C-alpha atoms as a printed R data frame, in Angstrom:
    type eleno elety resid chain resno       x       y       z
1   ATOM     1    CA   MET     A     1 -91.748 167.194 256.246
2   ATOM     2    CA   SER     A     2 -87.993 168.100 256.032
3   ATOM     3    CA   GLY     A     3 -86.513 171.417 255.978
4   ATOM     4    CA   PHE     A     4 -83.233 169.657 256.740
5   ATOM     5    CA   ASP     A     5 -79.742 170.954 255.500
6   ATOM     6    CA   ILE     A     6 -78.688 167.677 255.315
7   ATOM     7    CA   VAL     A     7 -80.127 163.794 255.331
8   ATOM     8    CA   GLY     A     8 -77.765 160.937 256.339
9   ATOM     9    CA   ILE     A     9 -78.642 157.468 255.296
10  ATOM    10    CA   GLY     A    10 -76.567 154.460 256.206
11  ATOM    11    CA   LEU     A    11 -74.730 152.762 259.223
12  ATOM    12    CA   ASN     A    12 -74.443 153.356 262.904
13  ATOM    13    CA   ALA     A    13 -72.381 151.288 265.419
14  ATOM    14    CA   THR     A    14 -72.031 150.925 269.219
15  ATOM    15    CA   ASP     A    15 -68.501 149.992 269.752
16  ATOM    16    CA   THR     A    16 -66.405 148.631 272.402
17  ATOM    17    CA   LEU     A    17 -63.045 150.212 272.617
18  ATOM    18    CA   LEU     A    18 -60.016 148.292 273.958
19  ATOM    19    CA   MET     A    19 -56.952 150.354 274.780
20  ATOM    20    CA   VAL     A    20 -53.805 148.510 274.335
21  ATOM    21    CA   PRO     A    21 -49.998 149.644 275.009
22  ATOM    22    CA   GLN     A    22 -49.350 148.116 271.566
23  ATOM    23    CA   TYR     A    23 -50.877 145.722 269.106
24  ATOM    24    CA   PRO     A    24 -49.679 142.039 269.626
25  ATOM    25    CA   PRO     A    25 -48.212 140.062 267.023
26  ATOM    26    CA   TYR     A    26 -50.065 137.345 265.347
27  ATOM    27    CA   ALA     A    27 -51.499 134.856 267.959
28  ATOM    28    CA   GLY     A    28 -49.880 136.834 270.785
29  ATOM    29    CA   LYS     A    29 -51.526 138.452 274.045
30  ATOM    30    CA   VAL     A    30 -51.456 141.818 275.586
31  ATOM    31    CA   ARG     A    31 -53.249 143.112 278.481
32  ATOM    32    CA   TYR     A    32 -55.602 145.928 277.621
33  ATOM    33    CA   GLN     A    33 -55.557 149.006 279.843
34  ATOM    34    CA   GLU     A    34 -59.264 150.496 279.339
35  ATOM    35    CA   GLU     A    35 -62.463 149.645 277.901
36  ATOM    36    CA   HIS     A    36 -64.971 152.109 276.740
37  ATOM    37    CA   VAL     A    37 -68.301 151.799 274.905
38  ATOM    38    CA   SER     A    38 -68.329 154.454 272.038
39  ATOM    39    CA   THR     A    39 -70.781 155.215 269.400
40  ATOM    40    CA   GLY     A    40 -69.879 155.643 265.906
41  ATOM    41    CA   GLY     A    41 -70.867 154.396 262.271
42  ATOM    42    CA   GLU     A    42 -70.305 155.848 258.830
43  ATOM    43    CA   ALA     A    43 -73.437 157.893 258.185
44  ATOM    44    CA   ALA     A    44 -74.556 158.557 261.797
45  ATOM    45    CA   THR     A    45 -71.247 160.134 262.686
46  ATOM    46    CA   ALA     A    46 -70.999 162.281 259.701
47  ATOM    47    CA   MET     A    47 -74.488 163.719 260.635
48  ATOM    48    CA   VAL     A    48 -73.271 164.217 264.300
49  ATOM    49    CA   ALA     A    49 -70.470 166.212 262.817
50  ATOM    50    CA   CYS     A    50 -72.807 168.250 260.649
51  ATOM    51    CA   ALA     A    51 -75.190 168.934 263.959
52  ATOM    52    CA   ARG     A    52 -71.904 169.982 265.794
53  ATOM    53    CA   LEU     A    53 -71.434 172.449 262.896
54  ATOM    54    CA   GLY     A    54 -74.627 174.259 263.187
55  ATOM    55    CA   LEU     A    55 -76.666 172.297 260.138
56  ATOM    56    CA   ARG     A    56 -80.099 170.845 260.649
57  ATOM    57    CA   ALA     A    57 -79.285 167.097 260.255
58  ATOM    58    CA   ALA     A    58 -81.434 164.127 260.141
59  ATOM    59    CA   TYR     A    59 -80.254 160.601 260.330
60  ATOM    60    CA   VAL     A    60 -82.082 157.613 258.528
61  ATOM    61    CA   GLY     A    61 -80.898 154.081 259.426
62  ATOM    62    CA   SER     A    62 -81.884 151.112 261.650
63  ATOM    63    CA   VAL     A    63 -81.245 150.203 265.132
64  ATOM    64    CA   GLY     A    64 -81.352 147.095 266.933
65  ATOM    65    CA   ASP     A    65 -83.365 146.366 270.084
66  ATOM    66    CA   ASP     A    66 -80.696 145.769 272.678
67  ATOM    67    CA   TRP     A    67 -78.958 148.001 275.058
68  ATOM    68    CA   ARG     A    68 -76.539 149.154 272.215
69  ATOM    69    CA   GLY     A    69 -79.478 150.389 270.074
70  ATOM    70    CA   GLU     A    70 -80.758 152.276 272.989
71  ATOM    71    CA   VAL     A    71 -77.064 153.983 273.458
72  ATOM    72    CA   GLN     A    72 -76.923 154.914 269.958
73  ATOM    73    CA   LEU     A    73 -80.299 156.645 269.914
74  ATOM    74    CA   GLU     A    74 -79.445 158.381 272.941
75  ATOM    75    CA   SER     A    75 -76.221 159.692 271.413
76  ATOM    76    CA   LEU     A    76 -77.843 161.016 268.137
77  ATOM    77    CA   ARG     A    77 -80.586 162.418 270.234
78  ATOM    78    CA   SER     A    78 -78.427 164.394 272.366
79  ATOM    79    CA   THR     A    79 -76.281 166.015 269.664
80  ATOM    80    CA   GLY     A    80 -79.292 167.406 267.890
81  ATOM    81    CA   VAL     A    81 -79.507 164.820 265.114
82  ATOM    82    CA   ASN     A    82 -83.160 164.271 264.006
83  ATOM    83    CA   ILE     A    83 -84.054 160.560 264.737
84  ATOM    84    CA   ASP     A    84 -87.772 160.421 263.698
85  ATOM    85    CA   HIS     A    85 -87.197 158.143 260.806
86  ATOM    86    CA   VAL     A    86 -84.732 155.667 262.325
87  ATOM    87    CA   GLN     A    87 -86.143 152.049 261.769
88  ATOM    88    CA   HIS     A    88 -86.161 149.941 264.938
89  ATOM    89    CA   LYS     A    89 -85.806 146.231 264.239
90  ATOM    90    CA   LYS     A    90 -87.166 143.689 266.547
91  ATOM    91    CA   ASP     A    91 -85.437 140.822 267.963
92  ATOM    92    CA   CYS     A    92 -82.090 142.180 266.129
93  ATOM    93    CA   PRO     A    93 -78.876 143.105 267.889
94  ATOM    94    CA   ASN     A    94 -77.382 146.533 266.866
95  ATOM    95    CA   GLN     A    95 -74.524 146.979 264.488
96  ATOM    96    CA   SER     A    96 -71.326 146.629 267.025
97  ATOM    97    CA   ALA     A    97 -67.471 146.471 266.738
98  ATOM    98    CA   HIS     A    98 -64.806 145.783 268.988
99  ATOM    99    CA   ILE     A    99 -61.810 148.199 268.457
100 ATOM   100    CA   VAL     A   100 -58.106 147.534 269.311
101 ATOM   101    CA   ILE     A   101 -56.370 151.197 269.839
102 ATOM   102    CA   ASP     A   102 -52.643 150.856 269.747
103 ATOM   103    CA   GLN     A   103 -51.777 153.895 272.299
104 ATOM   104    CA   THR     A   104 -48.323 154.203 270.699
105 ATOM   105    CA   THR     A   105 -49.944 155.498 267.657
106 ATOM   106    CA   GLY     A   106 -53.549 155.968 267.959
107 ATOM   107    CA   GLU     A   107 -54.168 153.562 265.080
108 ATOM   108    CA   ARG     A   108 -57.019 151.130 265.510
109 ATOM   109    CA   THR     A   109 -57.869 147.680 264.249
110 ATOM   110    CA   VAL     A   110 -61.498 146.834 264.086
111 ATOM   111    CA   PHE     A   111 -63.508 143.379 264.503
112 ATOM   112    CA   ALA     A   112 -66.813 144.333 263.245
113 ATOM   113    CA   ARG     A   113 -70.321 142.451 262.918
114 ATOM   114    CA   TRP     A   114 -73.457 143.718 260.722
115 ATOM   115    CA   LEU     A   115 -76.638 141.251 260.730
116 ATOM   116    CA   ASP     A   116 -78.829 141.150 257.956
117 ATOM   117    CA   CYS     A   117 -81.738 141.900 260.246
118 ATOM   118    CA   LEU     A   118 -80.323 145.733 260.080
119 ATOM   119    CA   ALA     A   119 -81.060 146.416 256.498
120 ATOM   120    CA   ILE     A   120 -82.739 149.476 255.878
121 ATOM   121    CA   ASP     A   121 -86.087 149.057 254.325
122 ATOM   122    CA   PRO     A   122 -86.236 151.722 251.370
123 ATOM   123    CA   ALA     A   123 -89.922 151.592 251.493
124 ATOM   124    CA   LEU     A   124 -89.971 153.067 254.750
125 ATOM   125    CA   ILE     A   125 -87.637 156.080 253.852
126 ATOM   126    CA   PRO     A   126 -89.911 159.246 253.269
127 ATOM   127    CA   ALA     A   127 -89.417 160.585 249.650
128 ATOM   128    CA   GLU     A   128 -90.340 164.211 250.907
129 ATOM   129    CA   LEU     A   129 -87.743 163.881 253.467
130 ATOM   130    CA   ILE     A   130 -85.164 163.857 250.852
131 ATOM   131    CA   ARG     A   131 -86.858 166.157 248.415
132 ATOM   132    CA   GLY     A   132 -86.910 168.818 251.032
133 ATOM   133    CA   ALA     A   133 -83.386 168.664 252.029
134 ATOM   134    CA   ARG     A   134 -80.217 170.644 250.978
135 ATOM   135    CA   MET     A   135 -78.159 167.695 250.466
136 ATOM   136    CA   LEU     A   136 -78.143 163.784 250.644
137 ATOM   137    CA   HIS     A   137 -75.295 161.855 252.438
138 ATOM   138    CA   MET     A   138 -75.155 158.204 252.370
139 ATOM   139    CA   ASP     A   139 -72.577 155.461 253.009
140 ATOM   140    CA   GLY     A   140 -72.245 152.449 250.641
141 ATOM   141    CA   HIS     A   141 -73.287 149.757 252.937
142 ATOM   142    CA   ASN     A   142 -76.824 149.551 252.047
143 ATOM   143    CA   VAL     A   143 -77.141 149.523 248.478
144 ATOM   144    CA   ALA     A   144 -80.788 149.138 248.123
145 ATOM   145    CA   ALA     A   145 -81.542 152.106 250.270
146 ATOM   146    CA   ALA     A   146 -78.842 154.281 248.733
147 ATOM   147    CA   LEU     A   147 -80.185 153.568 245.257
148 ATOM   148    CA   TYR     A   148 -83.568 154.403 246.272
149 ATOM   149    CA   ALA     A   149 -82.694 157.642 248.259
150 ATOM   150    CA   ALA     A   150 -80.146 158.952 245.420
151 ATOM   151    CA   GLY     A   151 -82.623 158.405 242.633
152 ATOM   152    CA   ILE     A   152 -85.305 160.868 244.426
153 ATOM   153    CA   ALA     A   153 -82.284 163.136 244.931
154 ATOM   154    CA   ARG     A   154 -81.230 163.278 241.566
155 ATOM   155    CA   GLU     A   155 -84.968 163.706 240.307
156 ATOM   156    CA   THR     A   156 -85.387 166.793 242.514
157 ATOM   157    CA   GLY     A   157 -81.804 168.136 242.014
158 ATOM   158    CA   VAL     A   158 -80.716 167.449 245.632
159 ATOM   159    CA   PRO     A   159 -77.063 166.807 245.524
160 ATOM   160    CA   VAL     A   160 -75.660 163.673 246.555
161 ATOM   161    CA   SER     A   161 -72.489 162.603 248.359
162 ATOM   162    CA   VAL     A   162 -71.363 159.249 249.084
163 ATOM   163    CA   ASP     A   163 -68.734 157.439 251.562
164 ATOM   164    CA   VAL     A   164 -67.380 154.379 250.312
165 ATOM   165    CA   ASP     A   165 -64.646 152.363 250.975
166 ATOM   166    CA   THR     A   166 -65.581 148.760 249.850
167 ATOM   167    CA   VAL     A   167 -66.630 147.110 246.717
168 ATOM   168    CA   TYR     A   168 -70.252 146.466 247.256
169 ATOM   169    CA   PRO     A   169 -72.207 144.408 244.486
170 ATOM   170    CA   GLY     A   170 -74.967 146.351 242.466
171 ATOM   171    CA   PHE     A   171 -72.943 149.940 243.564
172 ATOM   172    CA   GLU     A   172 -72.533 150.478 239.939
173 ATOM   173    CA   LYS     A   173 -76.130 151.602 239.768
174 ATOM   174    CA   VAL     A   174 -75.439 154.048 242.559
175 ATOM   175    CA   LEU     A   175 -72.515 155.815 241.406
176 ATOM   176    CA   PRO     A   176 -74.197 157.545 238.376
177 ATOM   177    CA   LEU     A   177 -76.612 159.169 240.918
178 ATOM   178    CA   VAL     A   178 -73.548 160.813 242.811
179 ATOM   179    CA   ASP     A   179 -72.572 164.362 242.861
180 ATOM   180    CA   TYR     A   180 -69.754 163.881 245.180
181 ATOM   181    CA   LEU     A   181 -67.682 160.785 245.698
182 ATOM   182    CA   VAL     A   182 -65.465 160.722 248.859
183 ATOM   183    CA   ALA     A   183 -63.531 157.381 248.782
184 ATOM   184    CA   SER     A   184 -61.076 155.563 250.740
185 ATOM   185    CA   SER     A   185 -57.376 155.408 249.357
186 ATOM   186    CA   ASP     A   186 -58.181 151.632 248.700
187 ATOM   187    CA   PHE     A   187 -61.452 151.915 246.872
188 ATOM   188    CA   PRO     A   188 -60.561 153.605 243.477
189 ATOM   189    CA   CYS     A   189 -58.039 150.632 242.718
190 ATOM   190    CA   ALA     A   190 -60.272 148.083 244.163
191 ATOM   191    CA   TRP     A   191 -63.110 149.038 241.810
192 ATOM   192    CA   THR     A   192 -61.420 149.664 238.600
193 ATOM   193    CA   GLY     A   193 -58.437 146.791 239.003
194 ATOM   194    CA   LEU     A   194 -55.973 149.653 238.101
195 ATOM   195    CA   LYS     A   195 -52.643 150.000 240.326
196 ATOM   196    CA   ASP     A   196 -52.191 153.721 240.190
197 ATOM   197    CA   PRO     A   197 -54.949 155.272 242.556
198 ATOM   198    CA   LEU     A   198 -55.028 158.495 240.754
199 ATOM   199    CA   GLU     A   199 -55.662 157.131 237.498
200 ATOM   200    CA   ALA     A   200 -58.370 154.537 239.229
201 ATOM   201    CA   LEU     A   201 -60.181 157.828 240.498
202 ATOM   202    CA   LYS     A   202 -59.723 159.480 237.352
203 ATOM   203    CA   ALA     A   203 -61.472 156.540 235.486
204 ATOM   204    CA   ILE     A   204 -64.417 156.440 238.143
205 ATOM   205    CA   GLN     A   205 -65.172 160.092 237.443
206 ATOM   206    CA   GLN     A   206 -64.905 159.726 233.697
207 ATOM   207    CA   GLU     A   207 -67.179 156.552 233.793
208 ATOM   208    CA   TYR     A   208 -69.744 157.723 236.313
209 ATOM   209    CA   GLY     A   209 -69.556 161.578 235.772
210 ATOM   210    CA   MET     A   210 -69.586 162.746 239.412
211 ATOM   211    CA   ARG     A   211 -68.839 166.462 239.835
212 ATOM   212    CA   VAL     A   212 -66.087 166.184 242.356
213 ATOM   213    CA   ALA     A   213 -64.023 162.728 243.099
214 ATOM   214    CA   VAL     A   214 -62.367 162.650 246.482
215 ATOM   215    CA   MET     A   215 -59.945 160.251 248.031
216 ATOM   216    CA   THR     A   216 -58.896 160.375 251.610
217 ATOM   217    CA   GLN     A   217 -55.621 159.862 252.550
218 ATOM   218    CA   GLY     A   218 -55.201 159.208 256.272
219 ATOM   219    CA   ALA     A   219 -52.634 161.397 258.034
220 ATOM   220    CA   GLU     A   220 -51.418 162.741 254.582
221 ATOM   221    CA   GLY     A   221 -54.715 164.553 253.969
222 ATOM   222    CA   SER     A   222 -57.079 164.160 251.057
223 ATOM   223    CA   LEU     A   223 -57.065 164.745 247.214
224 ATOM   224    CA   ALA     A   224 -59.879 165.636 244.630
225 ATOM   225    CA   LEU     A   225 -60.544 165.674 241.124
226 ATOM   226    CA   GLU     A   226 -62.510 168.472 239.730
227 ATOM   227    CA   GLY     A   227 -62.621 169.832 236.178
228 ATOM   228    CA   GLY     A   228 -59.945 167.568 235.009
229 ATOM   229    CA   ARG     A   229 -57.547 168.861 237.723
230 ATOM   230    CA   PHE     A   230 -56.111 166.738 240.812
231 ATOM   231    CA   MET     A   231 -55.659 169.159 244.218
232 ATOM   232    CA   GLN     A   232 -54.047 167.964 247.250
233 ATOM   233    CA   SER     A   233 -54.673 169.068 250.818
234 ATOM   234    CA   PRO     A   234 -52.085 167.865 253.325
235 ATOM   235    CA   GLY     A   235 -53.275 166.751 256.607
236 ATOM   236    CA   PHE     A   236 -52.591 168.345 260.082
237 ATOM   237    CA   SER     A   237 -50.169 167.619 262.700
238 ATOM   238    CA   VAL     A   238 -51.965 166.676 265.888
239 ATOM   239    CA   ASN     A   239 -51.388 164.387 269.029
240 ATOM   240    CA   CYS     A   240 -53.446 161.414 267.774
241 ATOM   241    CA   VAL     A   241 -55.044 159.503 270.392
242 ATOM   242    CA   ASP     A   242 -57.320 157.402 268.431
243 ATOM   243    CA   THR     A   243 -58.102 157.379 264.576
244 ATOM   244    CA   THR     A   244 -61.474 155.720 264.898
245 ATOM   245    CA   GLY     A   245 -64.191 157.730 263.025
246 ATOM   246    CA   ALA     A   246 -61.727 160.233 261.395
247 ATOM   247    CA   GLY     A   247 -62.985 159.306 257.939
248 ATOM   248    CA   ASP     A   248 -66.751 159.756 258.982
249 ATOM   249    CA   VAL     A   249 -65.936 162.921 260.588
250 ATOM   250    CA   PHE     A   250 -64.351 164.272 257.443
251 ATOM   251    CA   HIS     A   251 -67.403 163.326 255.389
252 ATOM   252    CA   GLY     A   252 -69.610 165.210 257.514
253 ATOM   253    CA   ALA     A   253 -67.208 168.379 257.419
254 ATOM   254    CA   PHE     A   254 -67.061 167.820 253.547
255 ATOM   255    CA   CYS     A   255 -70.605 168.136 253.357
256 ATOM   256    CA   TYR     A   256 -70.654 171.449 255.503
257 ATOM   257    CA   GLY     A   257 -68.162 172.827 253.133
258 ATOM   258    CA   VAL     A   258 -70.255 171.942 250.086
259 ATOM   259    CA   LEU     A   259 -73.316 173.273 251.501
260 ATOM   260    CA   GLN     A   260 -71.513 176.421 252.631
261 ATOM   261    CA   GLY     A   261 -70.070 177.331 249.185
262 ATOM   262    CA   LEU     A   262 -66.627 176.993 249.919
263 ATOM   263    CA   SER     A   263 -64.076 175.857 247.071
264 ATOM   264    CA   THR     A   264 -63.039 172.191 246.726
265 ATOM   265    CA   LEU     A   265 -59.835 173.069 248.213
266 ATOM   266    CA   GLU     A   266 -61.225 174.973 251.050
267 ATOM   267    CA   THR     A   267 -63.557 172.055 251.817
268 ATOM   268    CA   LEU     A   268 -60.658 169.497 251.703
269 ATOM   269    CA   GLU     A   269 -58.639 171.947 254.204
270 ATOM   270    CA   PHE     A   270 -61.775 172.198 256.383
271 ATOM   271    CA   ALA     A   271 -62.581 168.489 256.618
272 ATOM   272    CA   ASN     A   272 -59.091 167.504 256.878
273 ATOM   273    CA   ALA     A   273 -58.796 169.817 260.245
274 ATOM   274    CA   MET     A   274 -62.157 168.221 261.902
275 ATOM   275    CA   ALA     A   275 -61.030 164.954 261.242
276 ATOM   276    CA   ALA     A   276 -57.644 165.622 262.692
277 ATOM   277    CA   LEU     A   277 -59.355 167.195 265.688
278 ATOM   278    CA   ASN     A   278 -61.358 164.192 266.151
279 ATOM   279    CA   CYS     A   279 -58.404 162.016 266.507
280 ATOM   280    CA   THR     A   280 -57.296 163.886 269.566
281 ATOM   281    CA   LYS     A   281 -59.704 162.188 271.623
282 ATOM   282    CA   LEU     A   282 -60.840 158.578 272.155
283 ATOM   283    CA   GLY     A   283 -63.798 157.161 270.187
284 ATOM   284    CA   ALA     A   284 -65.506 157.733 266.871
285 ATOM   285    CA   ARG     A   285 -67.141 160.873 268.077
286 ATOM   286    CA   GLY     A   286 -65.065 161.986 271.073
287 ATOM   287    CA   GLY     A   287 -63.390 164.801 269.363
288 ATOM   288    CA   ILE     A   288 -66.058 166.007 267.013
289 ATOM   289    CA   VAL     A   289 -65.900 169.801 267.792
290 ATOM   290    CA   GLY     A   290 -67.684 172.943 266.487
291 ATOM   291    CA   LEU     A   291 -66.919 175.609 263.877
292 ATOM   292    CA   ASP     A   292 -64.771 177.814 265.931
293 ATOM   293    CA   ALA     A   293 -62.255 175.172 266.947
294 ATOM   294    CA   VAL     A   294 -61.984 174.001 263.293
295 ATOM   295    CA   LYS     A   295 -61.336 177.403 262.014
296 ATOM   296    CA   ALA     A   296 -58.717 177.752 264.558
297 ATOM   297    CA   LEU     A   297 -56.833 174.753 263.470
298 ATOM   298    CA   VAL     A   298 -57.188 175.836 259.897
299 ATOM   299    CA   SER     A   299 -55.482 179.253 260.767
300 ATOM   300    CA   PHE     A   300 -52.636 177.437 262.670
301 ATOM   301    CA   GLY     A   301 -51.732 175.301 259.693
302 ATOM   302    CA   ALA     A   302 -49.571 172.641 260.918
303 ATOM   303    CA   ARG     A   303 -49.133 173.428 264.314
304 ATOM   304    CA   THR     A   304 -49.166 170.349 266.565
305 ATOM   305    CA   LEU     A   305 -52.133 170.298 268.920
């Protein structure tokens, strides 16, 4: 049934982007200059990045039956991501967000909505889809679906990557099934209660036993803990237009590096480069590029694009 290089399970979103000259102070007012509809979402965007790099990628998630859901499906379909097992939710609006982008920095502020009717039904995820894949990637939002899928992957030896930036109830059951944890800079401290993020990341790896524990650091790059050793890969200097989706693209590129057999440090550098290039365009997927462009930035190093 599968034969996919990677299966992604988790969120998608169809967003409205508002471009403002500068983010206003609290209770302030500012005239926005542009408005755009943009597709995104953690797992879905990671799969688009994988497909753009030439991997056979399948996305499993849920879409609402409104126009935003249709826009999302067409976006995935047009980029070559398999959507045969997307769950369609009747009388339920698709996940959406209004994202305000400060044009002076490219940083974004997100106002998101996600409804319970969009929950992924684990019973509708084909086990053979996961068993036949080379890798499983998930975000942390749908804990029941993540636990089900990761359990199947662990039983059959399929490596599991997880994108997590929020403390979700019950996620402690998922973490022991994870091979590659790629967390936001805030997650380790929030999860453990420790103040030092490096010590927090180390504590998570020691407790749950994942092969590699990674923490993204925004413009500063990313770091990983593997074999008891920390390694850090600096970010790339680019002309940033919009940081939306950079982390999601990083996750897709990270999975590509793992599947290609790159070292962890090489994988971090590759993922940093692809995430940076995505920031040079508007939208969560606006700057997703192919392999040649990523390799070119890696070879240029810190050169500003």
